[in-house]
C-alpha positions as CSV (number, residue, x, y, z in Angstrom):
1,M,47.2,80.4,-116.4
2,P,45.4,77.0,-116.7
3,R,47.1,76.0,-113.5
4,L,45.7,79.1,-111.8
5,R,42.2,78.4,-113.1
6,L,42.5,74.8,-111.7
7,I,43.4,76.2,-108.3
8,W,40.4,78.5,-108.3
9,V,38.1,75.7,-109.3
10,G,39.4,73.5,-106.5
11,L,38.9,76.3,-103.9
12,L,35.4,76.9,-105.2
13,M,34.5,73.2,-104.9
14,V,35.9,73.0,-101.3
15,G,33.9,76.1,-100.4
16,L,30.7,74.7,-101.8
17,G,31.3,71.4,-100.0
18,A,31.8,73.2,-96.7
19,L,28.7,75.3,-97.2
20,A,26.6,72.2,-98.1
21,T,27.9,70.5,-94.9
22,A,27.0,73.5,-92.8
23,Q,23.5,73.6,-94.3
24,D,23.0,69.9,-93.7
25,N,24.0,70.3,-90.0
26,S,21.6,73.1,-89.6
27,Q,18.6,71.1,-90.8
28,P,15.8,70.4,-88.3
29,G,16.5,67.4,-86.2
30,A,20.2,68.1,-85.8
31,V,21.1,67.9,-82.1
32,P,23.5,70.6,-80.8
33,A,26.3,69.6,-78.4
34,P,24.7,69.3,-75.0
35,A,26.0,70.8,-71.8
36,F,27.5,68.3,-69.4
37,G,24.4,68.2,-67.3
38,Q,22.2,66.7,-70.0
39,N,24.4,63.6,-70.3
40,A,26.0,63.7,-66.8
41,P,25.9,60.3,-65.0
42,V,24.9,62.1,-61.8
43,L,21.6,63.1,-63.5
44,N,20.9,59.7,-65.0
45,P,17.2,58.9,-64.2
46,E,18.2,55.3,-63.5
47,N,20.6,56.5,-60.8
48,P,19.5,59.9,-59.5
49,P,21.4,61.8,-56.7
50,V,21.0,59.8,-53.5
51,S,20.8,63.0,-51.5
52,G,17.5,63.9,-53.1
53,I,14.1,62.1,-53.5
54,D,13.9,59.0,-55.6
55,E,12.5,59.1,-59.1
56,P,8.7,58.4,-59.1
57,G,9.0,55.4,-61.5
58,L,5.4,55.7,-62.6
59,E,4.5,53.4,-65.5
60,M,2.9,56.2,-67.5
61,K,6.1,58.1,-67.6
62,K,7.7,55.4,-69.8
63,A,5.6,56.9,-72.7
64,S,6.9,59.8,-74.7
65,R,3.6,61.1,-76.0
66,S,0.9,63.3,-74.4
67,F,-2.4,61.5,-73.5
68,I,-5.4,61.4,-71.3
69,S,-6.4,58.1,-69.6
70,P,-9.6,57.3,-67.7
71,A,-10.3,54.3,-65.4
72,I,-13.3,53.0,-63.5
73,Q,-13.3,50.3,-60.8
74,V,-16.2,48.6,-59.1
75,G,-16.0,45.8,-56.4
76,E,-17.2,44.2,-53.3
77,T,-15.3,43.8,-50.0
78,V,-16.1,41.5,-47.1
79,D,-14.6,43.1,-44.0
80,S,-14.2,41.8,-40.5
81,N,-13.7,45.2,-39.0
82,E,-14.7,47.9,-41.5
83,N,-14.4,50.8,-39.0
84,S,-11.0,49.6,-37.6
85,Q,-12.3,49.4,-34.1
86,L,-10.4,47.9,-31.1
87,N,-11.3,44.5,-29.8
88,Y,-14.1,44.2,-32.4
89,S,-15.1,41.6,-35.0
90,H,-18.2,41.6,-37.2
91,V,-18.1,40.5,-40.8
92,Q,-20.0,42.9,-43.1
93,P,-20.0,43.7,-46.9
94,V,-18.9,47.0,-48.4
95,S,-19.5,47.9,-52.0
96,F,-17.4,50.6,-53.8
97,V,-17.2,52.5,-57.1
98,L,-14.1,54.5,-57.9
99,G,-13.0,56.4,-60.9
100,A,-9.7,58.0,-62.1
101,F,-8.7,60.4,-64.8
102,D,-5.0,60.9,-65.7
103,L,-3.4,63.4,-68.0
104,Q,0.2,63.7,-69.1
105,K,1.6,66.4,-71.3
106,F,5.1,66.8,-72.7
107,W,6.9,69.9,-73.9
108,P,10.5,70.2,-75.0
109,Q,11.8,71.0,-71.5
110,T,8.7,70.5,-69.3
111,D,6.5,67.5,-68.3
112,V,3.2,67.8,-66.5
113,F,1.1,65.0,-64.9
114,L,-2.4,65.4,-63.4
115,E,-4.7,62.9,-61.7
116,Y,-8.2,63.0,-60.2
117,L,-9.5,60.1,-58.1
118,G,-13.0,60.0,-56.7
119,G,-15.7,57.6,-55.7
120,G,-17.6,56.1,-52.7
121,A,-18.2,53.1,-50.5
122,F,-21.6,51.8,-49.6
123,Q,-22.1,50.0,-46.2
124,V,-25.4,48.3,-45.6
125,Q,-24.9,46.6,-42.3
126,P,-25.4,47.3,-39.4
127,T,-26.7,50.6,-40.8
128,Y,-26.6,52.2,-44.2
129,D,-23.7,54.5,-44.7
130,V,-21.9,56.2,-47.6
131,K,-18.3,57.3,-47.5
132,Q,-16.6,59.2,-50.2
133,I,-13.0,59.7,-51.5
134,Q,-11.7,62.7,-53.3
135,A,-8.1,63.1,-54.3
136,L,-6.2,65.4,-56.7
137,G,-2.5,65.1,-57.6
138,F,-0.1,67.1,-59.6
139,E,3.5,66.6,-60.7
140,G,5.6,69.0,-62.9
141,I,9.2,69.0,-63.9
142,T,11.2,71.5,-65.9
143,R,14.8,71.0,-67.0
144,W,17.7,73.1,-67.9
145,R,21.2,72.2,-69.2
146,T,22.6,71.2,-65.8
147,G,19.6,70.4,-63.6
148,F,15.9,70.4,-63.0
149,L,13.1,71.6,-60.8
150,E,10.3,69.2,-59.7
151,V,7.1,70.1,-58.0
152,R,4.6,67.6,-56.6
153,D,1.3,68.0,-54.7
154,A,-1.2,65.4,-53.4
155,F,-4.5,66.7,-51.9
156,N,-7.0,64.2,-50.7
157,Y,-10.1,63.6,-48.5
158,L,-10.2,60.1,-47.2
159,P,-12.3,58.0,-44.8
160,Q,-9.5,55.7,-43.7
161,G,-11.7,52.9,-42.6
162,A,-13.0,52.3,-46.1
163,F,-10.2,53.2,-48.6
164,D,-6.8,51.6,-48.1
165,L,-6.4,49.5,-51.2
166,S,-3.6,51.9,-52.1
167,T,-1.3,49.8,-49.8
168,T,-1.4,47.1,-52.4
169,E,-1.5,49.3,-55.5
170,G,-5.1,48.2,-55.9
171,L,-6.8,51.6,-56.7
172,P,-7.3,52.7,-60.3
173,G,-5.1,55.3,-61.9
174,Y,-1.4,55.9,-61.5
175,G,-1.2,56.9,-57.8
176,I,-0.3,60.5,-58.1
177,A,-3.4,61.8,-56.2
178,L,-2.5,59.6,-53.2
179,G,1.2,60.4,-53.3
180,V,2.2,56.9,-54.3
181,G,5.8,56.9,-55.6
182,T,6.7,60.3,-54.2
183,G,10.0,59.1,-53.0
184,E,11.6,58.8,-49.6
185,G,13.9,61.8,-49.1
186,V,15.1,62.3,-45.5
187,P,13.3,59.9,-43.1
188,G,10.1,61.6,-42.0
189,I,9.5,63.8,-45.0
190,M,6.1,63.1,-46.6
191,R,5.4,60.3,-44.1
192,F,2.6,61.6,-41.9
193,G,2.1,58.5,-39.9
194,G,3.1,54.9,-40.1
195,G,1.6,51.6,-41.1
196,N,-1.7,51.9,-42.8
197,D,-2.4,55.3,-41.3
198,E,-5.8,54.0,-40.2
199,V,-7.9,55.9,-37.7
200,G,-11.2,54.0,-37.9
201,D,-13.9,55.6,-40.0
202,I,-12.8,59.2,-39.1
203,S,-12.6,61.3,-42.3
204,R,-9.2,63.1,-42.9
205,L,-8.3,66.0,-45.1
206,A,-4.6,65.9,-46.0
207,N,-2.2,67.7,-48.3
208,T,1.5,67.2,-49.1
209,A,3.5,69.6,-51.3
210,V,7.1,69.1,-52.3
211,A,9.6,71.2,-54.4
212,N,12.8,69.5,-55.3
213,V,15.8,71.1,-57.1
214,V,18.8,69.2,-58.5
215,Q,21.8,71.2,-59.8
216,A,24.8,69.4,-61.2
217,I,28.2,71.1,-60.7
218,S,30.1,68.5,-62.7
219,P,29.4,65.2,-64.5
220,R,30.0,63.5,-61.1
221,A,28.6,65.8,-58.5
222,A,25.3,67.6,-57.7
223,F,23.6,69.7,-55.1
224,T,20.0,69.0,-54.0
225,I,17.6,71.2,-52.2
226,L,14.1,70.1,-51.1
227,G,11.2,71.8,-49.3
228,A,8.1,70.0,-48.2
229,Y,4.9,70.9,-46.3
230,G,2.0,68.6,-45.3
231,N,-0.9,68.6,-42.9
232,A,-3.6,66.3,-41.7
233,H,-7.0,67.5,-40.3
234,F,-9.5,65.0,-38.8
235,Y,-13.3,65.6,-38.9
236,D,-15.6,64.5,-36.0
237,N,-12.5,63.3,-34.2
238,C,-13.7,63.4,-30.6
239,Q,-15.5,60.7,-28.6
240,T,-17.8,62.0,-25.9
241,G,-18.1,60.7,-22.4
242,S,-20.6,61.5,-19.6
243,G,-22.4,64.8,-20.0
244,S,-21.5,64.9,-23.7
245,Q,-18.1,66.2,-22.9
246,P,-15.2,65.3,-25.3
247,V,-12.8,62.9,-23.6
248,T,-10.6,61.7,-26.4
249,C,-9.7,63.4,-29.7
250,L,-7.5,62.6,-32.7
251,I,-4.7,65.2,-33.1
252,N,-4.4,67.4,-36.1
253,S,-0.9,68.1,-37.3
254,D,1.3,69.8,-39.9
255,E,4.9,69.4,-40.9
256,T,7.4,71.7,-42.6
257,S,10.7,70.2,-43.8
258,V,13.8,71.7,-45.5
259,E,16.6,69.5,-46.8
260,G,19.9,70.1,-48.4
261,G,22.4,67.6,-49.7
262,Y,25.5,66.9,-51.8
263,A,25.9,63.7,-53.8
264,R,29.0,62.5,-55.7
265,L,29.7,59.5,-58.0
266,V,32.7,57.7,-56.7
267,S,32.5,55.1,-59.4
268,R,30.2,54.2,-62.3
269,R,27.8,52.4,-59.9
270,D,28.5,53.9,-56.5
271,Q,27.4,57.2,-54.9
272,L,28.2,58.9,-51.6
273,A,26.1,61.8,-50.2
274,V,25.7,63.9,-47.1
275,V,22.3,65.3,-46.2
276,Y,21.0,67.7,-43.6
277,A,17.3,68.4,-42.8
278,Y,15.4,70.6,-40.5
279,Q,11.8,69.5,-39.6
280,L,9.1,71.2,-37.6
281,F,5.9,69.4,-36.4
282,R,3.1,71.5,-35.0
283,F,0.1,70.3,-33.1
284,P,-2.8,72.1,-31.2
285,Y,-1.0,73.5,-28.2
286,N,-3.2,71.8,-25.7
287,T,-2.2,68.4,-27.1
288,G,1.4,68.6,-28.1
289,G,2.8,72.1,-29.0
290,E,5.8,71.8,-31.3
291,V,8.5,69.3,-32.2
292,Y,11.7,70.4,-33.7
293,N,13.9,67.8,-35.4
294,Q,17.3,68.1,-37.0
295,V,18.6,65.1,-39.1
296,F,22.1,64.4,-40.5
297,N,22.6,61.5,-42.8
298,I,25.5,59.9,-44.6
299,R,24.2,57.8,-47.6
300,W,25.7,55.3,-50.0
301,S,24.0,53.8,-53.0
302,R,24.9,51.1,-55.6
303,T,23.1,50.6,-58.9
304,I,23.8,47.8,-61.3
305,S,22.4,48.1,-64.9
306,G,19.0,49.3,-63.8
307,R,18.3,45.9,-62.3
308,M,19.5,46.3,-58.7
309,R,19.7,49.2,-56.4
310,L,20.8,49.4,-52.8
311,V,20.6,52.6,-50.7
312,V,21.9,52.8,-47.1
313,G,21.7,56.0,-45.0
314,L,22.4,56.5,-41.3
315,G,23.0,59.4,-38.9
316,P,22.0,61.2,-35.7
317,Q,19.0,63.3,-35.2
318,Y,18.4,65.9,-32.5
319,T,14.8,66.4,-31.3
320,S,13.4,69.2,-29.2
321,L,9.9,69.0,-27.7
322,K,8.3,72.4,-26.8
323,F,5.2,71.7,-24.8
324,G,5.3,73.8,-21.6
325,V,8.9,72.9,-21.0
326,I,11.6,72.1,-23.5
327,Q,13.0,68.5,-23.7
328,N,15.9,67.6,-25.9
329,S,17.1,64.2,-26.9
330,W,19.5,62.4,-29.4
331,S,18.5,59.4,-31.4
332,L,19.3,57.5,-34.6
333,A,17.6,58.0,-38.0
334,G,18.2,56.1,-41.2
335,R,17.0,53.9,-43.9
336,A,17.9,50.9,-46.1
337,L,16.3,50.2,-49.4
338,F,17.0,47.2,-51.7
339,S,15.3,46.5,-55.0
340,Y,16.1,43.9,-57.6
341,R,14.4,43.0,-60.9
342,F,14.8,39.4,-62.0
343,E,13.7,38.4,-65.5
344,R,10.1,38.1,-64.4
345,T,10.0,39.1,-60.8
346,S,10.5,42.4,-59.0
347,L,11.5,42.4,-55.3
348,A,11.7,45.4,-52.9
349,L,12.8,45.4,-49.3
350,S,12.9,48.5,-47.1
351,W,13.6,49.6,-43.5
352,I,13.2,53.2,-42.3
353,K,13.6,54.8,-38.8
354,Y,12.3,58.4,-38.5
355,T,10.2,60.9,-36.6
356,S,6.6,61.0,-37.7
357,S,3.5,63.2,-36.8
358,G,2.0,60.2,-34.9
359,L,-0.9,58.8,-36.8
360,G,-3.4,61.2,-35.1
361,Y,-3.0,59.2,-31.9
362,Y,0.2,60.8,-30.7
363,A,1.7,64.3,-30.8
364,G,4.8,63.0,-32.6
365,A,6.3,59.5,-32.6
366,N,9.5,57.6,-33.2
367,T,8.6,55.3,-36.0
368,Q,10.2,52.2,-37.6
369,T,8.8,50.5,-40.6
370,A,10.0,47.4,-42.5
371,R,8.3,46.2,-45.8
372,L,8.9,43.4,-48.3
373,S,7.0,43.4,-51.6
374,I,7.1,41.1,-54.6
375,R,5.5,41.5,-58.0
376,R,5.5,38.8,-60.7
377,P,3.5,38.2,-63.9
378,L,2.0,34.7,-64.1
379,G,1.8,34.0,-67.8
380,R,0.4,36.7,-70.2
381,A,-2.9,37.2,-68.4
382,Y,-2.1,37.3,-64.7
383,D,-0.2,39.6,-62.4
384,L,0.6,38.9,-58.7
385,T,1.6,41.3,-56.0
386,A,2.3,40.3,-52.4
387,F,3.7,42.2,-49.4
388,L,4.6,41.9,-45.7
389,G,5.0,44.9,-43.4
390,Y,5.7,45.8,-39.8
391,T,5.5,49.2,-38.1
392,R,6.3,50.3,-34.5
393,N,5.4,53.8,-33.2
394,E,6.7,55.0,-29.9
395,R,5.1,58.2,-28.6
396,L,7.3,61.2,-28.0
397,Q,5.2,62.9,-25.4
398,S,3.0,61.8,-22.4
399,P,-0.8,61.8,-23.1
400,T,-2.9,64.8,-22.2
401,A,-6.4,64.9,-20.8
402,T,-8.0,65.1,-24.3
403,D,-6.0,62.8,-26.6
404,Y,-6.1,59.1,-26.9
405,D,-4.2,57.3,-24.0
406,F,-2.4,54.9,-26.4
407,G,0.8,53.2,-25.5
408,N,3.3,52.3,-28.2
409,D,1.8,50.8,-31.3
410,N,3.0,47.6,-33.0
411,E,1.3,46.7,-36.3
412,G,1.8,43.9,-38.8
413,T,0.3,43.8,-42.3
414,A,0.1,41.3,-45.1
415,G,-1.6,41.2,-48.4
416,V,-1.9,39.7,-51.8
417,I,-3.6,40.9,-55.0
418,L,-4.1,38.9,-58.2
419,R,-5.1,40.6,-61.5
420,R,-6.5,38.8,-64.5
421,H,-6.3,40.8,-67.8
422,L,-9.4,40.5,-69.9
423,G,-8.1,41.9,-73.2
424,R,-6.6,45.3,-73.2
425,T,-9.3,47.3,-71.4
426,Y,-10.5,45.2,-68.5
427,D,-9.0,43.7,-65.4
428,L,-10.6,41.3,-63.0
429,F,-8.9,41.3,-59.6
430,A,-9.1,39.6,-56.2
431,A,-7.3,40.7,-53.0
432,Y,-6.8,39.7,-49.4
433,M,-5.4,42.0,-46.7
434,F,-4.7,41.4,-43.0
435,N,-3.9,43.9,-40.3
436,D,-3.0,43.3,-36.6
437,A,-2.3,46.3,-34.4
438,A,-1.5,46.0,-30.7
439,F,-1.1,48.9,-28.3
440,D,1.1,48.7,-25.2
441,V,0.1,50.0,-21.8
442,P,1.8,53.4,-21.5
443,S,4.8,53.5,-19.3
444,G,4.1,54.8,-15.8
445,A,0.4,54.0,-16.1
446,P,-0.1,50.4,-14.8
447,S,-3.7,51.0,-14.0
448,C,-4.5,52.4,-17.5
449,T,-8.1,51.7,-18.6
450,G,-8.4,54.2,-21.4
451,I,-8.9,53.4,-25.1
452,G,-6.0,51.6,-26.6
453,C,-4.5,50.4,-23.3
454,G,-3.3,46.9,-24.1
455,N,-5.9,46.5,-26.8
456,T,-5.6,45.1,-30.3
457,E,-7.2,45.7,-33.7
458,V,-7.4,42.7,-36.1
459,R,-8.9,43.1,-39.5
460,H,-9.4,40.7,-42.5
461,R,-10.5,41.9,-45.9
462,G,-11.4,40.0,-49.0
463,T,-12.1,42.0,-52.2
464,V,-13.2,41.1,-55.8
465,G,-13.7,43.7,-58.5
466,L,-13.6,44.7,-62.1
467,E,-11.6,47.6,-63.6
468,W,-12.1,49.3,-66.9
469,H,-9.1,51.2,-68.4
470,P,-9.5,52.0,-72.1
471,K,-6.6,52.8,-74.4
472,P,-5.2,56.2,-73.6
473,S,-6.3,59.0,-76.0
474,R,-3.4,61.0,-77.5
475,I,-3.4,64.8,-77.3
476,E,-1.1,67.1,-79.1
């Protein structure tokens, strides 16, 4: 009998211990076993599927708390060609005031980011003129156990001749409203033009919307689906000739793109992917009609410890021009991206060949761009950014009676921006930017005398300014 009691006491103690362990594991903060997608290497933010769009990499997303963040920037620019005119040089000052308001909000499975950017530039010489910028950006991402859905939209009204500091990350805010860091995707998607996208002082209303779905099917493989739509509309875009008749006009355009891909990890650091995309460019029918483009890419990427990433993609594209008659052609599309983060210096090098909407000058263009950028802190108080770039645009279609008679465009850019941190809430900055665009004489037009025929556009800009960005305010 004593032995039986001892057995029952032992069983009772084991049961109470198991119950206590179960209760302890059910306490708040205990993490259930995740599905493979939550920890899958193919969904690692540092090495996303190479068949989709790259991660934005915005600085504010490093935080894990919700907050709002305002910023104000004032400055003065001395510009040698403020309206980006051909064969023109006249130094004149331009003052500007810009403001930004950013919000980020986190939920257990969803993140939302909003940004508004607005302001104006004030030109005194040769005549007084005010130009405004308005931009609104949205990014949202929702996750499930084996994938996520990401939606992005950038809507902006820009007078290109006055606001292009975004090419050197010089504007206040985080860049969402202007589409900075929206990724690459298939060459051509979300790239409505090349170079600086400058069209003088003509105002442009543009919108780009993207939806991206990533679905992991194993810890090593994932499918990606992407849809994008963008348009560009130019205001007061025609120059008049004799009798006040329009003779040359910038070309409005829109682009619809659908992309599907499959990516697979072949090792801890290497990915292989196949991607197919269908693109449709549409222009006013009297200037260009429609351009259909089908792209196939094979891609490879290598990532090392979050410090180095190399992406190479190459493949054929089949282009159909529908403007009165149908013209078909084959060409090559691809890209190469290399980035490396040293202990104190970040370096990025890129080359992309794709079909673009044509800058407003052309009804579609074959575009190649190359860019080198370097960022480095100089001590605790200074940050330095420098870049070099080159773009070539080859028009797809012959000019019509109403669009600009431009030949191929070759553009070189260079810039440097230096920031001096004044405490935690102020930055003093100075920037210099250079542009040199040259237009070839169109083939088959040796007597061309229209705008852009063999002409060049050279522009120097020096800017100094002050930026105020107080400590972000937490929201719950």
